[in-house]
C-alpha positions in Angstrom: 81.8 115.0 -42.7 81.3 111.4 -43.9 78.6 110.9 -41.3 76.7 114.0 -42.5 76.8 112.7 -46.1 75.6 109.2 -45.0 72.8 110.8 -43.1 71.8 112.8 -46.3 71.9 109.7 -48.4 69.8 107.6 -45.9 67.3 110.5 -45.5 66.9 110.9 -49.3 66.5 107.1 -49.8 63.8 107.1 -47.1 61.9 109.9 -48.8 62.1 108.2 -52.2 60.8 105.0 -50.7 57.9 106.8 -49.0 57.1 108.6 -52.3 56.8 105.3 -54.1 54.5 103.9 -51.4 51.4 106.0 -52.2 48.2 104.2 -51.7 47.1 102.7 -55.0 43.5 103.1 -56.0 42.1 99.6 -56.3 39.8 99.0 -59.3 37.2 96.3 -59.4 37.5 94.5 -62.7 34.4 93.6 -64.5 32.0 96.1 -62.8 29.0 95.7 -65.0 28.7 98.9 -66.9 25.4 98.6 -68.7 25.2 102.0 -70.4 25.5 101.4 -74.2 23.5 98.5 -75.5 25.0 96.9 -78.6 22.6 94.1 -79.5 20.0 91.8 -78.1 19.7 88.0 -78.6 16.8 85.6 -78.2 17.3 81.9 -77.6 21.0 82.0 -78.4 23.2 79.0 -77.5 26.4 79.2 -75.6 28.7 77.6 -73.1 29.4 78.9 -69.5 33.1 79.2 -68.7 35.0 80.9 -65.9 37.0 83.6 -67.6 40.4 84.1 -65.8 41.0 87.6 -67.2 37.6 88.8 -66.0 37.5 86.7 -62.8 33.9 86.0 -63.4 31.7 83.6 -65.3 30.9 84.4 -68.9 28.8 82.8 -71.7 30.8 82.1 -74.8 28.5 82.1 -77.9 29.4 81.5 -81.5 28.4 84.2 -83.9 26.0 82.8 -86.6 27.3 82.7 -90.1 31.0 83.1 -89.0 33.7 80.6 -88.9 35.4 81.6 -85.7 33.5 84.7 -84.4 32.6 84.5 -80.7 30.8 86.8 -78.3 31.9 86.6 -74.7 29.2 87.9 -72.4 30.4 88.7 -68.9 27.3 87.8 -67.0 26.5 90.1 -64.2 23.5 88.3 -62.9 24.1 84.6 -63.6 22.0 82.4 -61.4 24.2 80.3 -59.1 23.0 77.0 -60.5 24.7 77.9 -63.9 28.1 78.7 -62.3 29.5 75.4 -63.5 32.2 75.1 -66.2 31.1 73.8 -69.6 27.4 74.2 -69.0 25.6 74.4 -72.3 22.8 77.0 -72.1 20.1 78.7 -74.2 19.8 82.3 -73.3 18.2 85.6 -74.1 19.4 89.0 -73.1 21.2 92.2 -74.0 24.8 92.7 -74.8 26.4 96.0 -73.6 29.6 97.7 -74.8 32.7 96.6 -72.9 36.1 98.2 -73.5 37.7 97.0 -70.3 38.7 93.6 -71.5 40.7 92.6 -74.5 40.1 89.4 -76.4 42.7 86.7 -76.2 42.0 85.4 -79.7 41.0 87.0 -83.0 37.3 86.9 -83.6 36.3 87.2 -79.9 34.5 90.3 -78.5 33.8 90.9 -74.9 30.5 92.4 -73.8 28.6 92.8 -70.6 25.6 90.5 -70.7 22.3 91.2 -69.0 20.2 88.0 -69.1 16.5 88.0 -69.5 16.3 84.2 -69.7 18.7 81.3 -69.3 18.2 77.5 -69.2 20.4 74.5 -69.8 20.1 72.5 -73.0 21.3 69.1 -74.2 22.7 68.5 -77.6 20.9 65.6 -79.2 
């Protein structure tokens, strides 16, 4: 009788383990979803950083006339030569709605950024 109970317990445990091992659907973070345009910028200034949350390069740009406002544009088409931390850039492009990523600090907003122009600049 004890062997039968042990068999039932082992069988039930095995079934529970298998149930918990369903294949998880992998999601790609930061897929550029450029459906809803929010705003456009021309000759804006920003800094290129690798964003750990997004696992991609982004341009961090201060919002004019704010103390700590910052737009974080997840760049979907950043030219390779700009994939360097702390590169100061002037850029033009379109910001698209992004609800996938949450800002780490107040005043920051994440967007997808489609670049129409980007170049480095030096502060003088």
